[in-house]
C-alpha positions in Angstrom: 9.0 -21.5 24.1 9.6 -25.2 23.4 10.8 -26.0 19.5 8.7 -27.9 17.5 10.9 -29.1 14.7 13.7 -31.1 15.6 17.0 -30.4 13.7 19.3 -33.6 14.7 22.6 -33.1 13.0 25.5 -36.1 13.5 28.9 -34.1 14.0 31.0 -35.0 10.8 28.5 -36.0 8.4 27.1 -33.5 5.7 23.9 -33.8 6.3 20.4 -33.1 8.7 17.7 -34.4 9.4 14.6 -32.3 10.1 11.5 -33.5 11.7 7.8 -32.3 12.7 4.6 -33.2 13.6 1.9 -31.1 12.6 -2.1 -31.3 14.1 -3.0 -31.4 10.3 -4.0 -34.7 7.8 -1.2 -35.6 5.7 -3.2 -34.3 2.7 -3.2 -30.9 3.9 0.4 -30.6 5.2 1.7 -31.9 1.7 -1.0 -29.1 0.2 0.8 -26.9 1.9 4.2 -27.4 0.2 2.4 -27.9 -3.4 -0.1 -24.6 -3.7 1.6 -21.6 -4.4 -1.0 -19.3 -2.7 -0.6 -21.3 1.3 3.6 -21.2 0.4 3.6 -17.6 0.4 2.1 -17.3 3.2 3.6 -19.4 4.9 7.9 -19.1 4.0 6.9 -15.1 3.4 8.2 -15.3 -0.2 6.9 -14.6 -3.4 6.5 -17.9 -5.9 7.9 -17.6 -9.1 7.5 -20.8 -10.8 6.3 -24.3 -8.8 6.0 -27.5 -11.5 4.4 -30.4 -8.9 6.1 -32.8 -11.2 9.1 -35.4 -11.9 11.2 -33.2 -13.5 9.5 -30.0 -12.5 10.9 -26.6 -11.1 10.5 -23.6 -9.0 11.5 -20.8 -8.1 10.8 -18.2 -4.8 11.9 -14.6 -4.0 11.9 -12.4 -1.3 11.6 -8.6 -1.4 12.1 -5.6 0.7 10.0 -3.0 1.2 11.7 -1.1 -1.0 11.5 -3.9 -3.8 15.1 -4.9 -3.8 15.3 -8.5 -3.9 17.1 -9.9 -1.4 16.3 -13.9 -1.0 16.2 -15.7 -4.3 15.8 -19.7 -4.2 15.5 -22.1 -6.8 15.6 -25.8 -7.7 14.6 -28.9 -9.7 11.7 -31.7 -8.2 13.0 -35.2 -8.7 10.7 -37.2 -7.3 6.9 -36.0 -6.8 4.7 -38.5 -5.3 1.4 -37.1 -3.8 1.1 -37.4 -0.4 4.0 -38.8 0.5 7.3 -37.6 -1.0 8.9 -34.5 -3.1 12.9 -35.4 -3.7 14.1 -31.6 -4.6 17.6 -29.4 -4.9 17.7 -26.0 -3.0 20.1 -23.4 -4.2 20.1 -20.0 -2.3 21.4 -17.7 -5.0 24.0 -15.2 -4.1 25.4 -16.8 -1.1 28.0 -19.0 -0.6 26.2 -22.3 -0.1 26.4 -24.5 -2.6 22.7 -27.4 -4.2 21.8 -29.2 -1.1 19.5 -32.5 -1.7 16.4 -32.2 0.2 14.6 -35.8 0.8 10.8 -34.6 1.9 8.6 -37.3 3.4 5.0 -37.1 4.1 3.4 -39.6 7.1 0.3 -40.1 7.7 0.2 -40.2 12.2 -2.8 -40.3 12.6 -6.5 -38.8 10.5 -5.4 -35.7 11.9 -2.1 -35.4 12.5 0.7 -36.2 10.3 4.6 -36.0 10.2 7.3 -33.7 7.8 10.8 -35.8 7.9 13.1 -33.7 5.6 16.3 -35.3 4.9 19.0 -32.5 3.3 22.6 -33.8 2.0 25.1 -30.5 2.0 27.6 -30.8 -0.8 30.5 -30.6 2.4 30.2 -30.9 6.1 31.9 -27.3 6.4 28.9 -25.8 4.2 26.3 -27.8 6.4 28.2 -26.6 9.8 27.7 -23.3 8.2 23.9 -23.4 7.7 23.6 -24.2 11.5 25.6 -21.4 12.9 22.8 -18.9 11.2 19.7 -18.4 13.3 18.2 -21.9 10.8 16.6 -23.6 13.9 14.4 -20.6 14.7 14.1 -19.7 11.5 12.5 -22.9 10.5 10.5 -23.5 13.6 9.2 -19.9 13.2 8.7 -20.9 9.5 6.4 -24.4 10.5 4.7 -22.9 13.4 2.9 -20.6 10.9 2.3 -23.5 8.4 0.5 -24.9 11.2 -1.3 -21.6 11.7 -2.3 -20.7 8.1 -3.2 -24.4 7.5 -5.4 -25.6 10.7 -7.6 -22.8 9.0 -8.7 -24.7 6.0 -9.7 -27.8 8.1 
């Protein structure tokens, strides 16, 4: 199956660029990133906090079937322009990965299609390369496929 979410990583750089075109109007794509109930569905995690504003914060948590917390992430939103841009930090708690900086840009392609471009900057090239060794590309493709499926039902 073709991976629709593309990940570009240039050797020797501490960044990656993730691009995905969606069959969704830009307002719905943006909504998928700011509405806690939608985020929970496509990310498969619980949203503990999501303050969609400049200097707002967010916190996500995933538990296993026994209730043990297996994933926690948090960050601060530095720039927030509805239907256009979110700039935020992203930190996975209890992991070897340092805080990363994410620039999310939402672009209208047509009335019913849009593009998400995520520019992610890591603390070092080694950390970026370590992230790319994980099933990162497969995971983000699965999440974006779920986003497309879930949000298309809201049209």
